[in-house]
KEMARBA-147587 format. One record per atom (N, C-alpha, C, CB): residue number from 1; chain; atom name; x, y, z. Coordinates in Angstrom, 3 decimals, padded with zeros to 6 digits. Glycine has a CB too. Example, Ala and Ser with C-alpha at 12.3 -4.5 7.8 and 13.67 -1.06 7.14 Angstrom:
<pts>
   pos   unit   site         c1         c2         c3
     1      A      N    013.190   -005.690    007.800
     1      A     CA    012.300   -004.500    007.800
     1      A      C    013.200   -003.300    007.800
     1      A     CB    011.308   -004.473    009.046
     2      A      N    012.850   -002.250    007.080
     2      A     CA    013.670   -001.060    007.140
     2      A      C    012.900    000.030    007.870
     2      A     CB    014.084   -000.598    005.725
</pts>
This chain:
<pts>
   pos   unit   site         c1         c2         c3
     1      A      N    197.999   -032.299    055.755
     1      A     CA    198.268   -032.616    054.372
     1      A      C    198.222   -034.121    054.192
     1      A     CB    199.625   -032.048    053.929
     2      A      N    197.539   -034.582    053.197
     2      A     CA    197.484   -036.015    052.906
     2      A      C    198.239   -036.298    051.627
     2      A     CB    196.024   -036.506    052.792
     3      A      N    198.873   -037.464    051.643
     3      A     CA    199.561   -037.876    050.421
     3      A      C    198.897   -039.138    049.903
     3      A     CB    201.086   -038.108    050.672
     4      A      N    198.822   -039.218    048.648
     4      A     CA    198.209   -040.369    048.011
     4      A      C    199.301   -041.243    047.416
     4      A     CB    197.195   -039.933    046.926
     5      A      N    199.158   -042.536    047.571
     5      A     CA    200.115   -043.469    046.970
     5      A      C    199.764   -043.769    045.520
     5      A     CB    200.165   -044.768    047.770
     6      A      N    198.615   -043.346    045.086
     6      A     CA    198.214   -043.573    043.705
     6      A      C    198.922   -042.543    042.843
     6      A     CB    196.660   -043.489    043.533
     7      A      N    199.709   -043.020    041.853
     7      A     CA    200.400   -042.053    041.005
     7      A      C    199.409   -041.248    040.174
     7      A     CB    201.399   -042.765    040.090
     8      A      N    199.683   -039.976    040.121
     8      A     CA    198.848   -039.109    039.310
     8      A      C    199.222   -039.291    037.847
     8      A     CB    198.997   -037.628    039.741
     9      A      N    198.241   -039.295    036.983
     9      A     CA    198.572   -039.455    035.564
     9      A      C    199.383   -038.264    035.078
     9      A     CB    197.291   -039.614    034.715
    10      A      N    200.365   -038.568    034.278
    10      A     CA    201.163   -037.486    033.720
    10      A      C    200.471   -036.984    032.460
    10      A     CB    202.623   -037.954    033.414
    11      A      N    200.698   -035.737    032.152
    11      A     CA    200.004   -035.160    030.998
    11      A      C    200.300   -035.898    029.696
    11      A     CB    200.383   -033.706    030.847
    12      A      N    201.520   -036.449    029.575
    12      A     CA    201.864   -037.126    028.324
    12      A      C    201.591   -038.629    028.367
    12      A     CB    203.320   -036.889    027.999
    13      A      N    201.083   -039.152    029.500
    13      A     CA    200.722   -040.561    029.603
    13      A      C    201.887   -041.495    029.869
    13      A     CB    200.050   -040.982    028.366
    14      A      N    203.105   -040.985    030.079
    14      A     CA    204.265   -041.866    030.254
    14      A      C    204.194   -042.660    031.546
    14      A     CB    205.546   -041.055    030.228
    15      A      N    203.674   -042.061    032.611
    15      A     CA    203.592   -042.788    033.882
    15      A      C    202.634   -043.966    033.747
    15      A     CB    203.134   -041.847    035.026
    16      A      N    201.496   -043.758    033.080
    16      A     CA    200.540   -044.837    032.860
    16      A      C    201.166   -045.944    032.018
    16      A     CB    199.271   -044.302    032.180
    17      A      N    201.918   -045.576    030.993
    17      A     CA    202.582   -046.563    030.135
    17      A      C    203.611   -047.362    030.932
    17      A     CB    203.262   -045.868    028.935
    18      A      N    204.373   -046.694    031.777
    18      A     CA    205.396   -047.380    032.582
    18      A      C    204.733   -048.326    033.575
    18      A     CB    206.288   -046.355    033.331
    19      A      N    203.636   -047.899    034.183
    19      A     CA    202.920   -048.762    035.122
    19      A      C    202.364   -049.992    034.417
    19      A     CB    201.786   -047.989    035.803
    20      A      N    201.834   -049.792    033.242
    20      A     CA    201.287   -050.917    032.476
    20      A      C    202.403   -051.888    032.092
    20      A     CB    200.553   -050.411    031.208
    21      A      N    203.547   -051.368    031.666
    21      A     CA    204.697   -052.225    031.312
    21      A      C    205.187   -052.991    032.536
    21      A     CB    205.854   -051.377    030.718
    22      A      N    205.268   -052.310    033.683
    22      A     CA    205.699   -052.980    034.919
    22      A      C    204.734   -054.099    035.308
    22      A     CB    205.812   -051.964    036.068
    23      A      N    203.452   -053.844    035.177
    23      A     CA    202.456   -054.872    035.507
    23      A      C    202.607   -056.071    034.576
    23      A     CB    201.021   -054.298    035.413
    24      A      N    202.834   -055.813    033.293
    24      A     CA    203.031   -056.904    032.331
    24      A      C    204.298   -057.683    032.643
    24      A     CB    203.092   -056.355    030.899
    25      A      N    205.370   -056.985    032.990
    25      A     CA    206.626   -057.656    033.319
    25      A      C    206.491   -058.505    034.583
    25      A     CB    207.744   -056.628    033.497
    26      A      N    205.779   -057.987    035.565
    26      A     CA    205.564   -058.764    036.791
    26      A      C    204.761   -060.028    036.501
    26      A     CB    204.841   -057.911    037.848
    27      A      N    203.745   -059.911    035.659
    27      A     CA    202.938   -061.073    035.299
    27      A      C    203.780   -062.081    034.508
    27      A     CB    201.700   -060.640    034.477
    28      A      N    204.583   -061.596    033.594
    28      A     CA    205.445   -062.480    032.803
    28      A      C    206.470   -063.184    033.697
    28      A     CB    206.166   -061.680    031.698
    29      A      N    207.044   -062.465    034.647
    29      A     CA    207.994   -063.078    035.590
    29      A      C    207.334   -064.172    036.412
    29      A     CB    208.583   -062.017    036.523
    30      A      N    206.121   -063.922    036.866
    30      A     CA    205.393   -064.934    037.645
    30      A      C    205.123   -066.171    036.797
    30      A     CB    204.062   -064.358    038.181
    31      A      N    204.754   -065.966    035.542
    31      A     CA    204.504   -067.099    034.640
    31      A      C    205.787   -067.886    034.380
    31      A     CB    203.911   -066.604    033.306
    32      A      N    206.891   -067.193    034.202
    32      A     CA    208.172   -067.872    033.975
    32      A      C    208.611   -068.654    035.209
    32      A     CB    209.254   -066.856    033.589
    33      A      N    208.432   -068.085    036.400
    33      A     CA    208.768   -068.807    037.632
    33      A      C    207.936   -070.084    037.753
    33      A     CB    208.543   -067.906    038.868
    34      A      N    206.656   -069.971    037.442
    34      A     CA    205.772   -071.143    037.494
    34      A      C    206.230   -072.195    036.482
    34      A     CB    204.299   -070.734    037.218
    35      A      N    206.582   -071.776    035.283
    35      A     CA    207.029   -072.713    034.248
    35      A      C    208.314   -073.417    034.661
    35      A     CB    207.239   -071.980    032.919
    36      A      N    209.253   -072.683    035.234
    36      A     CA    210.514   -073.285    035.682
    36      A      C    210.257   -074.298    036.791
    36      A     CB    211.493   -072.198    036.172
    37      A      N    209.412   -073.940    037.744
    37      A     CA    209.084   -074.866    038.832
    37      A      C    208.379   -076.111    038.310
    37      A     CB    208.209   -074.172    039.874
    38      A      N    207.446   -075.942    037.380
    38      A     CA    206.745   -077.086    036.801
    38      A      C    207.709   -077.986    036.043
    38      A     CB    205.624   -076.614    035.873
    39      A      N    208.625   -077.374    035.302
    39      A     CA    209.610   -078.145    034.541
    39      A      C    210.492   -078.969    035.484
    39      A     CB    210.481   -077.205    033.675
    40      A      N    210.911   -078.371    036.574
    40      A     CA    211.745   -079.083    037.548
    40      A      C    210.980   -080.253    038.159
    40      A     CB    212.222   -078.123    038.656
    41      A      N    209.709   -080.053    038.446
    41      A     CA    208.880   -081.115    039.017
    41      A      C    208.743   -082.267    038.028
    41      A     CB    207.488   -080.572    039.404
    42      A      N    208.504   -081.949    036.771
    42      A     CA    208.384   -082.988    035.739
    42      A      C    209.709   -083.741    035.604
    42      A     CB    207.971   -082.364    034.372
    43      A      N    210.823   -083.021    035.605
    43      A     CA    212.135   -083.674    035.512
    43      A      C    212.370   -084.626    036.684
    43      A     CB    213.251   -082.620    035.464
    44      A      N    211.981   -084.228    037.878
    44      A     CA    212.141   -085.096    039.045
    44      A      C    211.280   -086.351    038.918
    44      A     CB    211.779   -084.336    040.330
    45      A      N    210.054   -086.196    038.437
    45      A     CA    209.169   -087.354    038.256
    45      A      C    209.717   -088.293    037.189
    45      A     CB    207.748   -086.896    037.877
    46      A      N    210.302   -087.741    036.137
    46      A     CA    210.942   -088.579    035.116
    46      A      C    212.067   -089.373    035.760
    46      A     CB    211.484   -087.715    033.936
    47      A      N    212.823   -088.735    036.627
    47      A     CA    213.899   -089.428    037.337
    47      A      C    213.374   -090.567    038.184
    47      A     CB    214.665   -088.457    038.208
    48      A      N    212.240   -090.374    038.836
    48      A     CA    211.617   -091.439    039.637
    48      A      C    211.269   -092.614    038.733
    48      A     CB    210.341   -090.918    040.370
    49      A      N    210.615   -092.332    037.613
    49      A     CA    210.213   -093.403    036.701
    49      A      C    211.421   -094.103    036.090
    49      A     CB    209.321   -092.848    035.596
    50      A      N    212.460   -093.346    035.799
    50      A     CA    213.681   -093.922    035.252
    50      A      C    214.319   -094.869    036.265
    50      A     CB    214.672   -092.813    034.852
    51      A      N    214.379   -094.446    037.513
    51      A     CA    215.014   -095.264    038.550
    51      A      C    214.180   -096.483    038.924
    51      A     CB    215.267   -094.427    039.784
    52      A      N    212.891   -096.297    039.102
    52      A     CA    212.047   -097.389    039.593
    52      A      C    211.677   -098.377    038.485
    52      A     CB    210.781   -096.824    040.221
    53      A      N    211.335   -097.858    037.321
    53      A     CA    210.844   -098.732    036.248
    53      A      C    211.880   -098.973    035.143
    53      A     CB    209.594   -098.133    035.638
    54      A      N    213.063   -098.420    035.325
    54      A     CA    214.151   -098.592    034.351
    54      A      C    213.742   -098.168    032.945
    54      A     CB    214.609   -100.042    034.331
    55      A      N    213.040   -097.058    032.889
    55      A     CA    212.642   -096.483    031.608
    55      A      C    213.677   -095.464    031.167
    55      A     CB    211.243   -095.832    031.702
    56      A      N    213.823   -095.302    029.890
    56      A     CA    214.643   -094.211    029.372
    56      A      C    213.951   -092.896    029.731
    56      A     CB    214.857   -094.340    027.816
    57      A      N    214.700   -091.816    029.914
    57      A     CA    214.067   -090.539    030.264
    57      A      C    212.975   -090.104    029.282
    57      A     CB    215.116   -089.465    030.342
    58      A      N    213.194   -090.311    027.993
    58      A     CA    212.165   -089.933    027.011
    58      A      C    210.896   -090.755    027.229
    58      A     CB    212.690   -090.130    025.563
    59      A      N    211.052   -092.031    027.543
    59      A     CA    209.892   -092.879    027.818
    59      A      C    209.211   -092.446    029.110
    59      A     CB    210.310   -094.360    027.905
    60      A      N    209.986   -092.032    030.099
    60      A     CA    209.415   -091.532    031.346
    60      A      C    208.546   -090.314    031.104
    60      A     CB    210.516   -091.194    032.338
    61      A      N    209.007   -089.414    030.242
    61      A     CA    208.196   -088.242    029.915
    61      A      C    206.917   -088.666    029.207
    61      A     CB    208.992   -087.256    029.038
    62      A      N    207.025   -089.602    028.262
    62      A     CA    205.843   -090.069    027.544
    62      A      C    204.831   -090.708    028.494
    62      A     CB    206.245   -091.067    026.457
    63      A      N    205.317   -091.445    029.486
    63      A     CA    204.426   -092.044    030.488
    63      A      C    203.677   -090.940    031.228
    63      A     CB    205.230   -092.928    031.491
    64      A      N    204.393   -089.927    031.690
    64      A     CA    203.739   -088.820    032.398
    64      A      C    202.716   -088.123    031.505
    64      A     CB    204.784   -087.805    032.889
    65      A      N    203.091   -087.908    030.263
    65      A     CA    202.195   -087.244    029.310
    65      A      C    200.936   -088.070    029.082
    65      A     CB    202.915   -087.000    027.972
    66      A      N    201.111   -089.379    028.884
    66      A     CA    199.951   -090.258    028.682
    66      A      C    199.029   -090.246    029.900
    66      A     CB    200.413   -091.694    028.388
    67      A      N    199.608   -090.353    031.087
    67      A     CA    198.798   -090.353    032.306
    67      A      C    198.025   -089.032    032.408
    67      A     CB    199.695   -090.566    033.567
    68      A      N    198.689   -087.938    032.113
    68      A     CA    198.048   -086.631    032.160
    68      A      C    196.872   -086.563    031.190
    68      A     CB    199.059   -085.530    031.841
    69      A      N    197.091   -087.024    029.972
    69      A     CA    196.031   -086.966    028.962
    69      A      C    194.875   -087.898    029.292
    69      A     CB    196.592   -087.314    027.595
    70      A      N    195.177   -089.102    029.751
    70      A     CA    194.130   -090.093    030.011
    70      A      C    193.318   -089.784    031.273
    70      A     CB    194.750   -091.471    030.134
    71      A      N    193.924   -089.063    032.219
    71      A     CA    193.203   -088.715    033.455
    71      A      C    192.661   -087.295    033.436
    71      A     CB    194.113   -088.886    034.654
    72      A      N    193.055   -086.531    032.431
    72      A     CA    192.673   -085.122    032.341
    72      A      C    193.167   -084.345    033.565
    72      A     CB    191.143   -084.988    032.208
    73      A      N    194.387   -084.677    033.996
    73      A     CA    195.050   -083.990    035.106
    73      A      C    196.291   -083.331    034.534
    73      A     CB    195.410   -084.980    036.287
    74      A      N    196.542   -082.106    034.926
    74      A     CA    197.703   -081.385    034.388
    74      A      C    198.990   -082.160    034.619
    74      A     CB    197.813   -079.996    035.022
    75      A      N    199.909   -082.031    033.662
    75      A     CA    201.163   -082.766    033.687
    75      A      C    201.933   -082.527    034.985
    75      A     CB    202.018   -082.376    032.494
    76      A      N    202.051   -081.277    035.411
    76      A     CA    202.828   -081.006    036.624
    76      A      C    202.149   -081.588    037.862
    76      A     CB    203.029   -079.497    036.799
    77      A      N    200.826   -081.706    037.851
    77      A     CA    200.109   -082.304    038.978
    77      A      C    200.353   -083.809    039.021
    77      A     CB    198.596   -082.008    038.882
    78      A      N    200.367   -084.457    037.853
    78      A     CA    200.708   -085.884    037.786
    78      A      C    202.131   -086.072    038.294
    78      A     CB    200.562   -086.437    036.328
    79      A      N    203.044   -085.207    037.863
    79      A     CA    204.440   -085.295    038.292
    79      A      C    204.554   -085.142    039.809
    79      A     CB    205.289   -084.222    037.586
    80      A      N    203.806   -084.207    040.383
    80      A     CA    203.815   -084.030    041.842
    80      A      C    203.342   -085.299    042.542
    80      A     CB    202.924   -082.837    042.249
    81      A      N    202.320   -085.958    041.985
    81      A     CA    201.806   -087.206    042.567
    81      A      C    202.851   -088.310    042.510
    81      A     CB    200.533   -087.655    041.837
    82      A      N    203.582   -088.392    041.406
    82      A     CA    204.622   -089.418    041.259
    82      A      C    205.744   -089.173    042.270
    82      A     CB    205.190   -089.424    039.808
    83      A      N    206.131   -087.937    042.451
    83      A     CA    207.176   -087.613    043.425
    83      A      C    206.699   -087.947    044.836
    83      A     CB    207.571   -086.119    043.328
    84      A      N    205.471   -087.580    045.152
    84      A     CA    204.914   -087.894    046.481
    84      A      C    204.865   -089.403    046.690
    84      A     CB    203.494   -087.287    046.642
    85      A      N    204.524   -090.144    045.649
    85      A     CA    204.494   -091.613    045.715
    85      A      C    205.884   -092.165    046.022
    85      A     CB    203.967   -092.208    044.386
    86      A      N    206.900   -091.591    045.382
    86      A     CA    208.281   -092.029    045.631
    86      A      C    208.685   -091.755    047.079
    86      A     CB    209.257   -091.319    044.666
    87      A      N    208.043   -090.784    047.698
    87      A     CA    208.338   -090.438    049.087
    87      A      C    207.417   -091.145    050.074
    87      A     CB    208.231   -088.943    049.279
    88      A      N    206.599   -092.087    049.582
    88      A     CA    205.807   -092.917    050.467
    88      A      C    204.318   -092.658    050.505
    88      A     CB    206.315   -092.778    051.790
    89      A      N    203.832   -091.686    049.769
    89      A     CA    202.391   -091.430    049.759
    89      A      C    201.713   -092.336    048.727
    89      A     CB    202.098   -089.932    049.449
    90      A      N    200.413   -092.452    048.841
    90      A     CA    199.629   -093.262    047.915
    90      A      C    199.278   -092.444    046.678
    90      A     CB    198.347   -093.788    048.598
    91      A      N    199.361   -093.100    045.521
    91      A     CA    198.953   -092.433    044.283
    91      A      C    197.428   -092.351    044.227
    91      A     CB    199.508   -093.186    043.037
    92      A      N    196.892   -091.242    043.760
    92      A     CA    195.442   -091.187    043.538
    92      A      C    195.045   -092.288    042.545
    92      A     CB    195.008   -089.773    043.006
    93      A      N    193.870   -092.875    042.723
    93      A     CA    193.439   -094.033    041.931
    93      A      C    193.589   -093.863    040.425
    93      A     CB    192.017   -094.335    042.235
    94      A      N    193.049   -092.802    039.821
    94      A     CA    193.186   -092.763    038.363
    94      A      C    194.645   -092.643    037.924
    94      A     CB    192.383   -091.600    037.796
    95      A      N    195.450   -091.930    038.688
    95      A     CA    196.860   -091.765    038.327
    95      A      C    197.588   -093.099    038.454
    95      A     CB    197.535   -090.692    039.220
    96      A      N    197.364   -093.815    039.549
    96      A     CA    198.016   -095.097    039.755
    96      A      C    197.665   -096.101    038.676
    96      A     CB    197.650   -095.650    041.098
    97      A      N    196.385   -096.183    038.344
    97      A     CA    195.918   -097.126    037.320
    97      A      C    196.542   -096.807    035.967
    97      A     CB    194.382   -097.094    037.214
    98      A      N    196.471   -095.538    035.569
    98      A     CA    197.002   -095.139    034.266
    98      A      C    198.529   -095.204    034.226
    98      A     CB    196.536   -093.731    033.923
    99      A      N    199.165   -094.926    035.365
    99      A     CA    200.626   -095.012    035.427
    99      A      C    201.073   -096.458    035.197
    99      A     CB    201.151   -094.492    036.796
   100      A      N    200.423   -097.399    035.862
   100      A     CA    200.767   -098.811    035.661
   100      A      C    200.605   -099.217    034.201
   100      A     CB    199.896   -099.706    036.552
   101      A      N    199.487   -098.831    033.597
   101      A     CA    199.225   -099.195    032.204
   101      A      C    200.247   -098.552    031.260
   101      A     CB    197.801   -098.774    031.804
   102      A      N    200.546   -097.283    031.480
   102      A     CA    201.486   -096.583    030.603
   102      A      C    202.899   -097.145    030.750
   102      A     CB    201.483   -095.079    030.908
   103      A      N    203.307   -097.445    031.985
   103      A     CA    204.636   -098.036    032.202
   103      A      C    204.709   -099.396    031.514
   103      A     CB    204.942   -098.177    033.726
   104      A      N    203.656   -100.171    031.622
   104      A     CA    203.622   -101.491    030.984
   104      A      C    203.763   -101.351    029.467
   104      A     CB    202.308   -102.234    031.336
   105      A      N    203.019   -100.423    028.870
   105      A     CA    203.112   -100.203    027.417
   105      A      C    204.520   -099.777    027.017
   105      A     CB    202.095   -099.137    026.966
   106      A      N    205.082   -098.841    027.753
   106      A     CA    206.428   -098.347    027.417
   106      A      C    207.491   -099.419    027.630
   106      A     CB    206.767   -097.113    028.258
   107      A      N    207.335   -100.216    028.670
   107      A     CA    208.308   -101.283    028.931
   107      A      C    208.298   -102.287    027.790
   107      A     CB    208.003   -101.992    030.272
   108      A      N    207.101   -102.640    027.304
   108      A     CA    207.015   -103.566    026.164
   108      A      C    207.638   -102.958    024.924
   108      A     CB    205.555   -103.946    025.882
   109      A      N    207.389   -101.687    024.678
   109      A     CA    207.983   -101.017    023.514
   109      A      C    209.497   -100.990    023.632
   109      A     CB    207.439   -099.585    023.370
   110      A      N    209.995   -100.721    024.825
   110      A     CA    211.437   -100.653    025.051
   110      A      C    212.064   -102.039    024.838
   110      A     CB    211.744   -100.127    026.484
   111      A      N    211.404   -103.099    025.346
   111      A     CA    211.916   -104.454    025.170
   111      A      C    211.936   -104.823    023.693
   111      A     CB    211.068   -105.463    025.963
   112      A      N    210.901   -104.444    022.961
   112      A     CA    210.823   -104.754    021.536
   112      A      C    211.942   -104.049    020.783
   112      A     CB    209.452   -104.348    020.963
   113      A      N    212.169   -102.783    021.084
   113      A     CA    213.227   -102.048    020.384
   113      A      C    214.610   -102.526    020.816
   113      A     CB    213.090   -100.541    020.641
   114      A      N    214.767   -102.960    022.078
   114      A     CA    216.054   -103.530    022.512
   114      A      C    216.312   -104.852    021.801
   114      A     CB    216.074   -103.737    024.048
   115      A      N    215.268   -105.649    021.625
   115      A     CA    215.426   -106.945    020.950
   115      A      C    215.792   -106.774    019.483
   115      A     CB    214.142   -107.763    021.067
   116      A      N    215.270   -105.728    018.842
   116      A     CA    215.587   -105.466    017.450
   116      A      C    217.021   -104.973    017.301
   116      A     CB    214.615   -104.449    016.867
   117      A      N    217.503   -104.240    018.298
   117      A     CA    218.860   -103.687    018.224
   117      A      C    219.911   -104.779    018.447
   117      A     CB    219.039   -102.562    019.263
   118      A      N    219.566   -105.834    019.208
   118      A     CA    220.535   -106.869    019.560
   118      A      C    220.580   -107.945    018.606
   118      A     CB    220.266   -107.423    020.856
</pts>
Protein backbone atom coordinates (compact mmCIF):
# COMPACT_ATOMS: atom_id res chain seq x y z
CA UNK A 1 0.00 0.00 0.00
CA UNK A 2 1.35 3.42 -0.88
CA UNK A 3 0.41 6.65 0.75
CA UNK A 4 0.58 9.97 -0.93
CA UNK A 5 1.53 13.15 0.89
CA UNK A 6 -0.40 15.20 -1.62
CA UNK A 7 -3.77 16.06 -0.11
CA UNK A 8 -6.67 14.84 -2.14
CA UNK A 9 -9.09 17.55 -3.15
CA UNK A 10 -12.22 17.55 -1.09
CA UNK A 11 -15.52 17.51 -2.90
CA UNK A 12 -16.49 20.92 -1.52
CA UNK A 13 -13.06 22.52 -2.19
CA UNK A 14 -12.39 23.40 1.48
CA UNK A 15 -9.02 21.63 1.60
CA UNK A 16 -7.83 23.53 -1.48
CA UNK A 17 -9.03 26.81 0.06
CA UNK A 18 -7.24 26.08 3.35
CA UNK A 19 -4.03 25.19 1.52
CA UNK A 20 -4.20 28.38 -0.50
CA UNK A 21 -4.80 30.45 2.67
CA UNK A 22 -1.88 28.73 4.42
CA UNK A 23 0.41 29.44 1.47
CA UNK A 24 -0.64 33.10 1.50
CA UNK A 25 -0.10 33.35 5.26
CA UNK A 26 3.35 31.78 4.98
CA UNK A 27 4.29 34.23 2.24
CA UNK A 28 2.96 37.17 4.26
CA UNK A 29 4.90 36.02 7.35
CA UNK A 30 8.10 35.79 5.32
CA UNK A 31 7.54 39.30 3.96
CA UNK A 32 6.89 40.67 7.46
CA UNK A 33 10.04 39.01 8.83
CA UNK A 34 12.06 40.55 6.00
CA UNK A 35 10.52 43.98 6.66
CA UNK A 36 11.29 43.79 10.38
CA UNK A 37 14.88 42.75 9.71
CA UNK A 38 15.33 45.52 7.13
CA UNK A 39 13.87 48.08 9.53
CA UNK A 40 16.27 46.99 12.28
CA UNK A 41 19.22 47.26 9.89
CA UNK A 42 18.19 50.77 8.84
CA UNK A 43 17.78 51.79 12.50
CA UNK A 44 21.28 50.52 13.30
CA UNK A 45 22.77 52.43 10.35
CA UNK A 46 20.98 55.59 11.52
CA UNK A 47 22.60 55.04 14.90
CA UNK A 48 26.03 54.80 13.25
CA UNK A 49 25.47 58.06 11.38
CA UNK A 50 24.13 59.74 14.51
CA UNK A 51 27.15 58.69 16.55
CA UNK A 52 29.88 59.29 13.98
CA UNK A 53 28.58 62.39 12.20
CA UNK A 54 26.50 63.86 15.04
CA UNK A 55 23.39 63.96 12.89
CA UNK A 56 19.89 63.93 14.27
CA UNK A 57 18.20 60.56 13.69
CA UNK A 58 15.80 62.07 11.14
CA UNK A 59 18.77 63.52 9.24
CA UNK A 60 20.51 60.13 9.42
CA UNK A 61 17.51 58.52 7.76
CA UNK A 62 17.45 61.22 5.08
CA UNK A 63 21.16 60.61 4.39
CA UNK A 64 20.52 56.88 3.93
CA UNK A 65 17.53 57.60 1.71
CA UNK A 66 19.50 60.04 -0.44
CA UNK A 67 22.40 57.60 -0.83
CA UNK A 68 19.96 54.86 -1.80
CA UNK A 69 18.24 57.03 -4.40
CA UNK A 70 21.44 58.48 -5.88
CA UNK A 71 23.18 55.09 -6.16
CA UNK A 72 20.08 53.10 -7.10
CA UNK A 73 20.88 50.66 -4.27
CA UNK A 74 18.14 49.45 -1.97
CA UNK A 75 17.90 51.27 1.35
CA UNK A 76 18.54 48.18 3.48
CA UNK A 77 21.62 47.33 1.37
CA UNK A 78 23.03 50.84 1.91
CA UNK A 79 22.30 50.42 5.62
CA UNK A 80 24.14 47.08 5.66
CA UNK A 81 27.16 48.77 4.02
CA UNK A 82 27.16 51.55 6.63
CA UNK A 83 27.04 49.02 9.46
CA UNK A 84 29.86 46.99 7.89
CA UNK A 85 31.86 50.22 7.52
CA UNK A 86 31.37 50.95 11.23
CA UNK A 87 32.80 47.49 11.90
CA UNK A 88 35.92 48.18 9.84
CA UNK A 89 35.05 47.21 6.28
CA UNK A 90 35.46 49.53 3.30
CA UNK A 91 32.41 51.25 1.86
CA UNK A 92 31.69 50.48 -1.79
CA UNK A 93 32.80 53.47 -3.92
CA UNK A 94 29.43 54.86 -4.96
CA UNK A 95 28.05 54.49 -1.43
CA UNK A 96 31.08 56.14 0.17
CA UNK A 97 31.07 59.05 -2.26
CA UNK A 98 27.34 59.70 -1.93
CA UNK A 99 27.42 59.18 1.84
CA UNK A 100 30.09 61.87 2.23
CA UNK A 101 28.13 64.29 0.04
CA UNK A 102 24.81 63.63 1.79
CA UNK A 103 26.35 63.95 5.27
CA UNK A 104 27.96 67.23 4.22
CA UNK A 105 24.62 68.58 2.93
CA UNK A 106 22.77 67.52 6.07
CA UNK A 107 25.46 68.88 8.37
CA UNK A 108 25.23 72.29 6.67
CA UNK A 109 21.43 72.23 6.94
CA UNK A 110 21.66 71.28 10.61
CA UNK A 111 24.18 74.07 11.31
CA UNK A 112 21.96 76.59 9.52
CA UNK A 113 18.88 75.57 11.49
CA UNK A 114 20.88 75.54 14.77
CA UNK A 115 22.14 79.05 14.02
CA UNK A 116 18.60 80.28 13.39
CA UNK A 117 17.36 78.76 16.65
CA UNK A 118 20.13 80.41 18.73
